Backbone as CSV, one residue per row, in Angstrom:
resi,resn,N_x,N_y,N_z,CA_x,CA_y,CA_z,C_x,C_y,C_z
1,UNK,0.808,-1.167,-0.136,-0.176,-0.044,-0.220,0.889,1.109,0.021
2,UNK,0.550,2.098,-0.914,1.190,3.321,-1.097,0.821,4.580,0.020
3,UNK,1.612,5.447,0.513,1.057,6.300,1.184,0.001,7.062,0.040
4,UNK,-0.944,7.840,0.749,-1.929,8.530,-0.177,-1.200,10.009,-0.504
5,UNK,-1.290,10.417,-1.770,-0.902,11.447,-2.359,-1.873,12.405,-2.234
6,UNK,-3.268,12.190,-2.210,-4.141,12.980,-2.407,-4.450,13.637,-0.926
7,UNK,-3.975,13.229,0.213,-4.514,13.762,1.648,-3.359,15.100,1.978
8,UNK,-2.255,14.971,0.906,-1.340,16.113,1.152,-0.830,15.733,2.623
9,UNK,-0.231,16.968,3.254,0.495,16.805,4.525,-0.193,17.224,5.529
10,UNK,-1.610,17.677,5.439,-2.267,18.065,6.817,-3.643,17.197,6.790
11,UNK,-4.094,16.771,7.824,-5.119,16.030,8.152,-6.068,16.845,9.175
12,UNK,-7.242,16.751,8.833,-8.151,17.569,9.648,-9.051,16.593,10.395
13,UNK,-9.487,17.182,11.866,-9.770,16.341,12.893,-10.863,17.607,13.552
14,UNK,-11.947,17.384,13.362,-13.101,18.374,14.070,-12.566,19.766,13.763
15,UNK,-12.447,20.217,12.612,-12.127,21.422,12.286,-10.612,21.958,12.553
16,UNK,-9.829,21.077,13.161,-8.367,21.371,13.395,-7.495,20.443,12.393
17,UNK,-6.142,20.991,12.206,-5.349,20.434,11.626,-4.428,19.431,12.422
18,UNK,-3.998,18.685,11.674,-2.892,17.613,12.101,-1.979,17.808,11.029
19,UNK,-0.562,18.231,11.317,0.248,18.232,10.207,1.135,16.599,10.119
20,UNK,1.347,16.335,9.060,1.888,14.931,8.960,3.711,15.311,8.968
21,UNK,4.239,14.463,9.661,5.498,14.678,10.004,6.324,13.411,9.569
22,UNK,6.814,13.538,8.192,7.332,12.441,7.687,8.956,11.885,8.467
23,UNK,9.570,12.793,8.737,10.933,12.425,9.489,10.860,12.099,10.955
24,UNK,9.676,12.395,11.274,9.541,12.194,12.980,8.728,10.974,13.119
25,UNK,8.850,10.843,14.618,8.172,9.596,15.070,6.527,10.047,15.103
26,UNK,5.933,9.805,14.245,4.354,10.246,13.961,3.823,9.082,13.691
27,UNK,2.757,8.641,14.604,1.988,7.568,14.410,1.159,7.748,13.422
28,UNK,0.655,8.773,12.929,-0.390,9.057,11.805,0.455,8.766,10.594
29,UNK,1.630,9.533,10.415,2.655,9.053,9.246,2.843,7.574,9.097
30,UNK,3.081,6.914,10.374,3.461,5.692,10.005,1.978,4.741,9.627
31,UNK,0.931,5.040,10.279,-0.204,4.246,9.661,-0.386,4.552,8.173
32,UNK,-0.339,5.569,7.864,-0.242,5.934,6.270,0.682,5.250,5.530
33,UNK,1.964,5.342,5.974,3.135,4.773,5.146,2.954,3.260,5.148
34,UNK,2.674,2.663,6.151,2.820,1.145,6.428,1.330,0.763,6.002
35,UNK,0.226,1.579,5.852,-1.157,0.713,5.686,-1.587,-0.181,6.492
36,UNK,-1.304,0.096,7.926,-1.223,-0.812,8.948,-2.062,-0.256,10.245
37,UNK,-2.920,-0.877,10.787,-3.333,-0.299,12.157,-2.351,-0.023,13.350
38,UNK,-2.405,0.754,14.001,-1.858,1.039,15.324,-2.642,0.771,16.538
39,UNK,-2.298,0.380,17.440,-2.914,0.067,18.657,-1.888,0.077,19.760
40,UNK,-1.886,1.152,20.683,-1.118,1.181,21.752,-1.043,2.729,22.152
41,UNK,0.015,2.842,23.031,0.248,4.270,23.749,0.641,5.302,22.790
42,UNK,0.137,6.431,22.909,0.631,7.207,21.927,1.771,8.111,22.532
43,UNK,2.926,7.514,21.921,4.238,7.963,22.334,4.569,9.604,22.378
44,UNK,5.469,10.086,23.332,5.882,11.446,23.305,6.881,11.378,22.131
45,UNK,6.846,12.733,21.777,7.854,12.987,20.276,7.262,13.974,19.623
46,UNK,8.161,14.696,19.001,7.802,15.951,18.041,6.811,15.518,17.091
47,UNK,6.649,14.361,16.588,5.829,13.977,15.380,4.758,13.822,15.909
48,UNK,4.222,13.331,17.019,2.959,13.055,17.642,2.503,14.444,18.287
49,UNK,3.225,15.324,18.231,2.705,16.634,19.206,1.577,17.267,18.759
50,UNK,1.328,17.305,17.190,-0.054,17.974,16.930,-1.360,17.166,17.507
51,UNK,-1.336,15.738,17.370,-2.277,15.182,17.877,-2.386,15.180,19.398
52,UNK,-1.319,15.057,20.008,-1.310,15.335,21.582,-1.911,16.594,21.816
53,UNK,-1.364,17.695,21.246,-2.104,19.162,21.303,-3.652,19.026,21.385
54,UNK,-3.943,18.381,20.349,-5.590,18.430,20.018,-6.195,17.517,21.302
55,UNK,-5.562,16.460,21.714,-6.093,15.845,23.043,-6.191,16.502,24.134
56,UNK,-5.241,17.483,24.288,-5.179,18.214,25.447,-4.497,17.435,26.684
57,UNK,-4.491,17.880,27.925,-3.745,17.384,28.944,-4.186,15.814,29.267
58,UNK,-5.334,15.389,29.075,-5.899,14.009,29.262,-5.459,13.031,28.171
59,UNK,-4.332,12.653,28.159,-4.191,12.071,26.849,-4.315,10.636,27.267
60,UNK,-5.116,9.713,26.427,-5.553,8.385,26.860,-4.417,7.413,26.911
61,UNK,-4.574,6.510,27.617,-3.714,5.203,28.127,-3.437,4.514,26.618
62,UNK,-4.373,4.479,25.715,-4.241,3.547,24.761,-5.241,4.635,23.507
63,UNK,-4.464,4.174,22.207,-5.118,4.886,21.097,-5.172,3.850,19.890
64,UNK,-6.115,3.942,19.009,-6.254,3.379,17.880,-6.315,4.090,16.567
65,UNK,-5.414,3.916,15.674,-5.504,4.379,14.398,-5.613,3.220,13.235
66,UNK,-6.970,3.346,12.558,-6.907,2.510,11.371,-6.930,3.029,10.048
67,UNK,-6.318,2.760,9.022,-6.006,3.285,7.957,-7.582,3.048,6.872
68,UNK,-8.128,3.779,6.049,-9.200,3.308,5.291,-8.631,3.426,3.948
69,UNK,-8.362,2.341,3.364,-7.603,2.313,2.265,-8.281,1.761,1.053
70,UNK,-8.428,2.613,-0.087,-9.168,2.509,-1.123,-8.430,2.525,-2.496
71,UNK,-8.588,1.365,-3.343,-7.637,1.366,-4.409,-6.097,1.448,-4.073
72,UNK,-6.060,0.828,-2.980,-4.204,0.755,-2.564,-3.694,1.985,-2.126
73,UNK,-4.674,2.895,-1.708,-4.260,4.411,-1.301,-5.137,4.669,-0.105
74,UNK,-4.450,5.091,1.067,-4.938,5.572,2.536,-5.637,6.909,1.846
75,UNK,-7.023,6.747,2.430,-7.966,7.765,2.053,-8.457,8.547,3.541
76,UNK,-8.078,7.895,4.434,-8.339,8.411,5.710,-7.759,7.679,6.788
77,UNK,-7.543,8.167,7.840,-7.034,7.294,8.974,-8.190,7.633,10.062
78,UNK,-8.710,6.565,10.821,-9.800,6.755,11.736,-9.251,6.431,12.994
79,UNK,-9.441,7.308,13.882,-8.939,7.398,15.515,-10.156,7.085,16.598
80,UNK,-9.426,6.372,17.476,-10.305,6.075,18.732,-9.395,6.112,19.743
81,UNK,-9.963,6.029,20.985,-9.073,6.020,22.304,-9.891,5.646,23.176
82,UNK,-9.252,5.307,24.501,-10.245,4.739,25.817,-10.240,5.840,26.792
83,UNK,-9.908,7.097,26.280,-9.930,8.199,27.262,-11.047,7.934,28.539
84,UNK,-12.299,7.388,28.239,-13.426,7.472,28.891,-13.563,6.207,29.671
85,UNK,-12.774,5.145,29.253,-12.651,3.830,30.168,-11.479,3.617,30.665
86,UNK,-11.655,2.747,31.560,-10.434,2.310,32.507,-9.483,1.211,31.933
87,UNK,-10.328,0.295,31.300,-9.529,-0.708,30.633,-8.788,-0.768,29.327
88,UNK,-8.403,-1.753,28.735,-7.737,-1.797,27.355,-8.863,-1.668,26.154
89,UNK,-8.452,-1.310,25.156,-9.568,-1.027,24.043,-10.000,-2.451,23.497
90,UNK,-8.948,-3.372,23.648,-9.295,-4.781,23.142,-8.908,-5.143,21.702
91,UNK,-9.332,-6.161,21.410,-9.298,-6.533,19.980,-9.984,-5.551,19.114
92,UNK,-9.343,-5.168,18.118,-9.812,-4.551,17.027,-10.003,-4.994,15.666
93,UNK,-9.545,-6.562,15.457,-9.816,-7.003,14.200,-11.450,-6.944,13.755
94,UNK,-12.597,-7.121,14.466,-13.990,-6.756,13.712,-13.936,-5.477,13.169
95,UNK,-13.505,-4.300,13.872,-13.511,-3.188,13.536,-12.808,-2.922,12.239
96,UNK,-11.651,-3.536,12.334,-10.765,-3.553,10.950,-11.610,-4.233,9.807
97,UNK,-12.107,-5.121,10.084,-12.882,-5.856,8.950,-14.038,-4.987,8.360
98,UNK,-14.776,-4.496,9.351,-15.867,-3.506,8.784,-15.409,-2.279,8.037
99,UNK,-14.410,-1.646,8.431,-13.575,-0.556,7.772,-13.103,-1.167,6.271
100,UNK,-12.639,-2.513,6.386,-12.176,-3.088,5.036,-13.418,-3.168,4.113
101,UNK,-14.503,-3.705,4.564,-15.622,-3.620,3.775,-16.118,-2.317,3.231
102,UNK,-16.135,-1.379,4.058,-16.521,0.094,3.619,-15.396,0.590,2.675
103,UNK,-14.154,0.301,2.730,-13.219,0.734,1.873,-13.595,0.005,0.307
104,UNK,-13.902,-1.208,0.386,-14.179,-2.162,-0.556,-15.502,-1.430,-1.557
105,UNK,-16.669,-1.246,-0.758,-17.605,-0.660,-1.371,-17.062,0.804,-1.982
106,UNK,-16.265,1.542,-1.237,-15.967,2.778,-1.918,-15.279,2.614,-3.090
107,UNK,-14.204,1.716,-3.205,-13.784,1.213,-4.533,-14.566,0.949,-5.599
108,UNK,-15.562,0.184,-5.235,-16.435,-0.284,-6.282,-17.423,0.778,-6.737
109,UNK,-17.845,1.787,-5.715,-18.573,2.844,-6.164,-17.790,3.577,-7.231
110,UNK,-16.268,3.799,-6.950,-15.463,4.888,-7.725,-15.476,4.191,-9.241
111,UNK,-15.728,2.789,-9.522,-15.329,2.060,-10.561,-16.701,2.080,-11.438
112,UNK,-17.716,2.551,-11.090,-18.837,1.990,-11.654,-19.145,3.090,-12.759
């Protein structure tokens, strides 16, 4: 899977912008470049600073970022966290499969 060229270097979340930092330890960039989901702690570092700033002082213990891949291109990165829960997010395989189905439908709609 190749990183999306259509997304540019800026991602929007609730009207705010998250810059993509290719050379820094950015979980958003990693998900786009690898085309794989991320589940774990949101690490400190310059690359994750824009996302951490959006989250504010109450950074969740665990985050998930799942790429929506259409026609071998990452079109969006879906974000979730456990800020309101004490436990782990748990398995995300079912959610990944639903997102993959949505992506397939989007791809089929483009080719009609």
